[in-house]
N, C-alpha and C positions, 0 to 999 in steps of 0.2 A: 617277280623276283627283283630284288634290289641289285643294281650294278654300281658298285663303288669300290675304289681301291686307292692305294697310295704307294708312292715310291718309298724305298728304304733309304733314300738319300737323306742327308741331314736336313732337318726342318720339315720334312714330310711334304714338300712342294711337288706337285704333279709335273712330270716332264712334258715337253711339247710334242715329242715324237716317241713312238714305241717301235722296237724291233724285236723279233723273237724267232728262234728256230728250235723246234722240239721234235725229236724223232723217237720212234718206238720200234721194238721188235719182240719176238717171243722171249719169254723169261729164260735167262741163263744164270741159274743161281750160283752164287759164289760159294766155294767150299766152306761149310760150317755156318753159312748165313742164308737160311731159306728164303726164297722168293725175292731176291734182289733183282729189280728190273726197272724199266722206265716207261715213258708215255710218249704220245705224239700229239701234234697240233697242226692246224692248217691256217694259212694266211693268204691274202691276195697279194698282188704285186706291190702294193704300197706298204706292206708290212702290218696292215691292220688285221685284227682278229676277225675271222668270218663268224658273225653272230649266228648265222643259220647254217653253219657247216654241218656235214653229216656226223652223226654220232659214231664214236669210235669205241671199240671194246679191246681190252687187253688183259691177258691173264697175268701180266707182269706187274705186280704191285709190291709194296714193301712193308716196312715196319710200321707198327702202330705209333701214335704220336701223342706225347704228353701235352703238347701245346693246345690241341683242340679241346682237351678237357677243361683247361683254364678258360677258354673262350666259351665253351658250352655252358659253364657255370654262369656266365653272364647273359647268354642269349635267352635263357628261360625267363628272365625278368619281364619279357614282353608278353608273356602268356597269361598273366594273372587277371587281366581285365575282361576276359571273354565270358561267355555264358557258362553256366554250371556244367553243362555237358562237356564243353571244351576243356574246362579246368580238370575234371575228373579223367578225361582221356589223357591229357598231358601228365597228370599225376600218376596214372597207371603205367605210363611209359618208363618211369624211372626204376632202375634196378639198384638194389643196395645190399651191402654186406655189413653185418654187425661186428665191427672190428673190436669194440670195447669188450663185448662178451667173449670173443675168441681169445683175446690177449689177457684178460683178467686185470689184476692190480699191480703186477710186477712190471711196471713201466716207468719211464722217466717222469719226473714231476711235471704236472701241467702248470704252465705259467699263466697267471690270471691278471694280465695287465692290458688286455684288449688286442694283443698281437696274436697271430695265428700261423700255424705251420700246416701246409697241405702237401701230401705226397701225391704227385700226379704221374700216372703211368700210362704208357701206350702199350697195349698187348698185341701179340701177333698170332692169336688163335687162328686156326684154319677152318673153323666151323662156320656153318651158315654162309652168308654172302661174302664173308671174308675169304673163303676158299679160292674163289676165282680171282680175287684181288691180290692175295698173298702168294698163291701157288703153293706147291708142296702138298704134304699129306695131312689129312685131319686125323691125328693120332690121339686126340682128346686132351692134348696139353697145349700150353701157351707160354710165352716168355715176355718179360717186360723189357723190350728192346729200347725203350726210351723211358727215362725216369728223371724227374725233377722234384726237388724240394722247394716249394714256394713259401717264403716267409713274408707275411703281411705285417708290417710294422704297426705299432700302437698309433692310433689315429687313422689308419687305413688310407694314407696318402702316398706311401712308398712301399716297394716290395723288393726283396732280394731273392734271386732264383739260383739254385745250385744244381747243375746237371750231374748225374751220377753215370759214368761210363758203364755200359752193359758188360764190357770185357774186364772189369775190375775183379781181381782175385780177392775174395773176402772170406771170413769165417762166418758161416751161417749158423744161427742158433737152432735148437730143437724146435720143430714146427708141427702143428696139427692141421691137417687139411680139412676141407669142407665135409668129407666123409667120415671124419673122426679118426683117421689114421695118423699116428704120430711118427714123424720122421726124425731120426737122430741128427744131432748137430754135425756139421761137416766143415772141414778146414780146406782153405785154398780152392774154393769153387767160384765160378763166375757169378757176379752179382745177379744177373737175370735168372739164374737157376732157382732163386728163392721163390719167385712167383710160380715157376713151373712145379716146384715141389709142393707148396702149400697155399697157392693162390694169394689173394689180397692180404689176408691176415699175416701170412709168412713174410710177404714183402715189407709190410709195415714193421713187423717185429725185427726184421733184419736191418732196416734203416735205423730204427731206434737203438738197436744194439751197436751199430757202427758209429752213431753220432752222439748218443746220449741226449737227443732232442726228441721231445714228445710230438708225435704227429696228431694234430687236432682233427684233421679231416683227410679223406681219401677220395680221389677222382681217377677214373680210368676211362679210356676211349679206345675203340678198335678202328681198323682200316676203313670199313664201310662208312662208319659214322663220321670220321674225319673228312673223307672225300666229299660226302654229301653236304656236310656242314659248310665247307669252303664254297661249294657250288651255290648253296642257298644264300651265302653272304655276297655272291656275285664275283668271286675270284679275288685274288690278291696280286698286287703289282709290286714287283721287286726289281732292283737294279744290281747287276753283277759287274764287278770290275775286271774280271778275267773270263776267258772262255771256259766253259765247263764241258768236258767230253769224257763221259764215263762209259767204257766199253761194256761193263757188267750191267749197269742200269739202263744203258742205251739212251742216256740223257745227254743232249747236246744243246748248249746255250751259248750264243755269242755274247761277248761282253756288251752290256747295254741294258735297256729296260724291257721287261717281259711281263705280260699279263698271264698269270697262271690260274687255270681252273683247278678244281679239287684233284682231278686226275694228275695234272702236272705238278701240283704242290707235293703230292706224295713222291713223285720222282725226285724233286729237289731235296726234300728233307731226308731222303734215303740215300742220296748220293754220297759215296765215299772215295771211289777211285779216281774221280775226275778232278779232284782238288787236293791240295796239301800233300800229306804223306800217305793218303789212302786209308787212314785209320778211322775208327769210330770217333776219335777225338775231333777230327776235322768235320765230320758230319754233325757233331754236336754244335760246332760254331755256326754252321748253316742253319740249324734248327733254332738257335738262339736269336739269330737275326730275323728269321721268319716269324717267330712268336711275337717280336716287337711290332712287326707289320700287322700281324693278326689282331693284336690288342688295339692298335690305332684304327684298324678296319672296323672293328666292333663299335668303337666310339663314333666313327664317321657315319656309319649306317644308322646310329641312334638306337642300337639294340638295348642299351641299359636304361634309356629314358623313354623309349617308345611303348606303345600299348595297343590294345584292340586286336582285331582279327587280321589286319593287314600283314602282320609278321607271324601269323600262326604257323605257317609251314616251317619257318625257321625254328620256332619254339618246339614244334613237333619233332623235327630232326635232332635238335640238341638234346631233348629229354630222352630220345631213343639211343643217342650216341654214348651216353655216360653211364657208368656204374659208380655209385657213391658209397660212403659210409652211411650207417643208418641215421645218423644225426642230420644228414643232408638228403635223406631218402624220401622227401615229400616236396611237392611243388612250392609250398609256402616257405619251407626251410631253404630250398635252393634259391628262391627269389630273394629272400632276405640276405642270404650270403652274397649273391651277385650284386645286390644293391650296395652292399658295403664295400665293393671293389670299384665302383664306378668312378671314383676320383683318381684312380691310378692310370696314368698314361705311360707310353713306352719310355719317355724321358725320366719317369719316376722309378724305373726298374733297373736294378743292378744284376747282371747275369754273369755267372762264373761257372767254371767246371771244377768239380771236386779235385783238389790237388793230388795229382798222380805222377808216376814216372813209369817208363816202359820197363817191363819185366826182362832182365838180362837173359833169362832162360827161355823166353818166348816173346818175340816182338809183337805178337798178336794179342798179348795180355798186358794189363797195367797193374801197378801196385800202388796202394794209398801212401802218399807222403804224410805220415801220421802227424808230425809236428805242425806242418802247415795246415793240414785238415783240421786239427784241433783249434786253430785260430778261427776257422770258419764256423765250427760248431759253437765255440764260445760266443762268437758274435751273435749267432741266432738265438742262443739261450738267453743272452743279456739284452736282446732287442737293439743291438748296435750295428752300425754299418760293417760290412765285410772288409777287413783291411787289405790294401793292395799287396802287402807283404805276404799274404797267404797264398797268392797265386803267382807271384813273381818267380820265374825260373822253373816252373813246372811244365810238364808235357802238355801241349795244346793241339797238336795235329796240323798246325801250320796252314789253316784255312781262314784265319781271321781276315776280315775285309774283303773276301771274295764276294759275299753279298753284303752290301753296305747298310748301315743302320745309324 
C-alpha cells in the first residue's frame, strides 16, 4: 500500500509534526439523519500514528460521499497496462446505469465544446457491507446525501464544483424508476428524495430540471467504497484551525494536523454539529476542503500517470466503488475520462455551494436563491467562471476555514 498524504494548508507543504485525537462510540443517530456517527484512532505518546495498531470496528458510519467518485474516476487509469485477465476483472467490477435511455430526448441541449458536466453522488444505501458502516435499517432504499455538479472547462485544465445541499426543498419532476414504475411530480420535497424515488436517472433528471444544464456523465459511490479507497490511497492528511467536537458523530479533533484513515475520513466529512451552525451547509464546506486534499493526494501518489500491477489493488477498489452512466461503463472509457482530468489540481478547482437561504418555516431546510443560482447555471452553460456575486450573502453554514485548503 502506498502511504502518501498532504496538508490542506496553503501550498500543500507537509508539516513537521502531527497531532491527532479521534474518539468513537456506538452510533447515536441524529433525528432524521440515519447513521450519523464517528470513528476512533490510536497514537503513541509522541502523537505519531501507530502503524501496527489493532484493527477497530464501528457500526457508526455516515453518509456516502461524492468526492470519492471524482477520485475513483482517476484511479482506474492505472489498471489498463495489466494482463488481459486483470483487465477483464477490473472491467467486470464496474456497474453502470443507462441514463440516456431512461431520460430520452427531452433534456437540456448538450454543449459540444469539449467541456463536460458530471453529476457526482454519494448514496447512503444500507445494503451489503454498507449496513454495518451506515447503521440503520436496510429498507431497500437509499438517498443521495452528498451531491456535486463537476463542470470541467474546455481544455480540461480547470473545474468548477457546485455542491447541492441535500436539505434543499425543490420541485421534483415525474420520474420512472428502474422497475418501470412512474412516480408523479412532487412539489417542495427534499433534493435527496429524488434518488430515493427513482434512482440515478431521477436524480439526473431533477438536477437538469433545476439547472437547465445537461449532465454528460454520472458517478456514484457508497460508504464502503469510499472508506476502502481512502485506505488504499494511504490516508489523507488534513489541518484543522479549530477543535471539532461533535457529540452526535463522536468525532473529536484538536486544532492541528491529523492523518485520517478511510474510517476517520468518513467521520470528518459527515460531521455537522461540531462546527459552524450544525447544518448540512457547514458539512459541505468540510467536504469541499477534503476533496481538494483528495485530488492532490491522487496526483502525489501518481495514480493518473502510474501503471502496471503495483497499483492493482487500488484500481480494483476504485472500479468496485463506483456506479457510472453507461458511456463510462467500461474500463477503457473510464480510463480515457480519467486521463482527461489529470491536468487539474486543487488550485485549478473552484468550489461553491448552490446559492440557498434558510427556510423561515423550518431552519432544517433551505430554499434556492433563484436569481443567484441562475448566475451559477448560466456560467456552467456558457463555460464561464462562476461569478463571486452568485454566492455573496448566501447561507453557508459558517464552517469555512475550519479545515484549511
